[in-house]
Structures are given as C-alpha cells and as structure tokens.
N, C-alpha and C positions, 0 to 999 in steps of 0.2 A: 504495499501499500506505500508507502514512503515514496517505492519509481513512482507511480501514481501522484501522490502530493508534487512531487518534484518539477515532474512533467508538465503539469498544470499554470504552479508557480513558474514555472522559462518561457512560460508561450506567453501568459499574461505580461510579460515580464518585457519580451523579446515585443509583442504588439506596444508598449508604450514607449520602449525605446526607437521603434519604425516614423511614430508619430512625436518623438522628440528631438529626431535626427533631422525629420524634416520641417519642422519649427526651426529649429536652430540656425539649417541652414537657408534659410526667410528675412534671415536676423529676428526671430521673435521669439521671445519668451514659453515656455506648454499655454500659461492663463491667453497668452495675448494670443493667439496662435486657434486654443479653442474658443476666443471670445468672436471672433474672426471667421471663426467655422459654422457656430451658432448661428452671428450673421447672417449667411451664404445661408445655410441648413432650410431656413427659414423665410429669408431675404422680403422680412417684415424686422418693425421696429424689437430690443429685445430689451427684457426687465433687465436690469443688473441682483434682482432679487431671484425671477424664478430661473433666471441664469446660473444661478451658486446654490439650490435647489437642485434642477436639472442636473447637473452638471457636476454637482458633489465639488464642489470650492467656496472658498469661505469667505466669507464682502471683501476682507483688510484685501487679499491674494487680487479676485475679481478687483479694487477697485485701482491698485495699482496697475495691472495692466491696464485698466480703462482710462488711468491717468498720461500712461506711456503711448498707449494709443493715442488718445488727445491731439498726444503735444507734436503726434508721426505726423497730424492731419488725415486717421486712417476714422479715425471716428468722433460723431461728435453726442452728444446729449441733450434733450429735453428734453421738460416737463410732456408726461401722459397726461392724450385729454383728460382733462376736469380731476386734475391732481394739482395740490401743489406742493405734493411731497414724493410724489416716484417717478420717475427719470427711467426716460426710456432711451435706448443705444440704438442707435443707425451710420451706417456709410456713411462719410463724403464722397465725391467723387473720386479721389486720389484712392479711396478706401476701397469701391465698388472697382477700379482698373487693377488695385494691386491685388485683389480676392478674385477677378480674373485670371491673372495673372498666376494665381499660385496655388488658391483656395475650391475654387471652381474645379478646376485642372484634376486634383486630387478628390475632388469632389468624383468624377465622373470614370476617373481610376479606381474607385472602389465603387460603384455604380458597377463596374463590366465586372467583377472580381464576384462581387453577390451574385451578378446574373451569370459564371460560367457556372454554379448553383443553376442546382434543379429546384424550384418551389415547395417542392418538398422537402428536400434538402437544407435550403432557408431556414422553413420552417421549425423542421428540429432542431435545427443549429441553435436558431431564436428560442424558441420552449425549455432545452438543455443545457443552453449558455442562463439563461432567466433562471428555470428552476436551482443550477447549484448556487450562482449570488443573494438564492432570498434565501437557501439555506441556510448558508456561510452565517448572511447577516443574520438569520436567526439565532442559527449557534454562538454566535460571537457576546448576542444580548443579552444573553439567560446566567 
C-alpha cells in the first residue's frame, strides 16, 4: 500500500510541477497564474473571495497576486454591481493579450488532452479523483 501512496503523491506533485514550471516560464507566480487562468476559464469578472474558496488559496496570497497583476497592468479591480465592499477582478486589454498568448493556449492544450480520453474515461477519471479527494479530506478532519 505504501508504494501506491507514494505513486499517488508523486503524480500529484508532478501535476503541480507542470503548472508551476509553466507559470514560472511565463513570468508568473503560481497564484498569479491561477488567478489569470480562472479569469480566462470563465470569461467573466472574478470575485476574489469566490476565487479563494474555489481554488483553495488564502485571501492574503490572492491579494498579493492581484496587487502585482494590477501593477503589471494585466488586471483591474472594480466594485461589483450593487456592492460597496465586494470587488470584481477583470482583465485589461494587455491582460487579454497576455492570456491569449499564454493562458488560453494552455487551456486549448488541456482540452485537447482531455478529449484524447473517451467521455466514459473522462467521467470515470473525475469520479474517482473527486471520490479520493473527498475521502482524504474527510479522513483528515476527524
């Protein structure tokens, strides 16, 4: 069983490393990369709090990433419609160009890789992974 645990963790680490290296190669930190990725994935404004919840990042990490992306001219913050507190994150024109070149091309590659599996294989992969992660999370909370 320890061999299987090692394999699972090495594969998870390998996946993390692939994205970390990609982010580093395009001049981003991991958090900056995932913020831009999430913006490109939705093509809508992104609430920082929702991003933190959905992508498992702390508010401090995301705030720092957003501040540096703002300084680089890739994103801007504006108040969410009808809110005086919640701010939405959006891409600037420069951010759109950056994402077209770096993030959306990655999304296209990911899509191509997923499409190399049959629909049944994709469903089974996600079902198994979600189940494993849910059980691990439950086991660690007891």
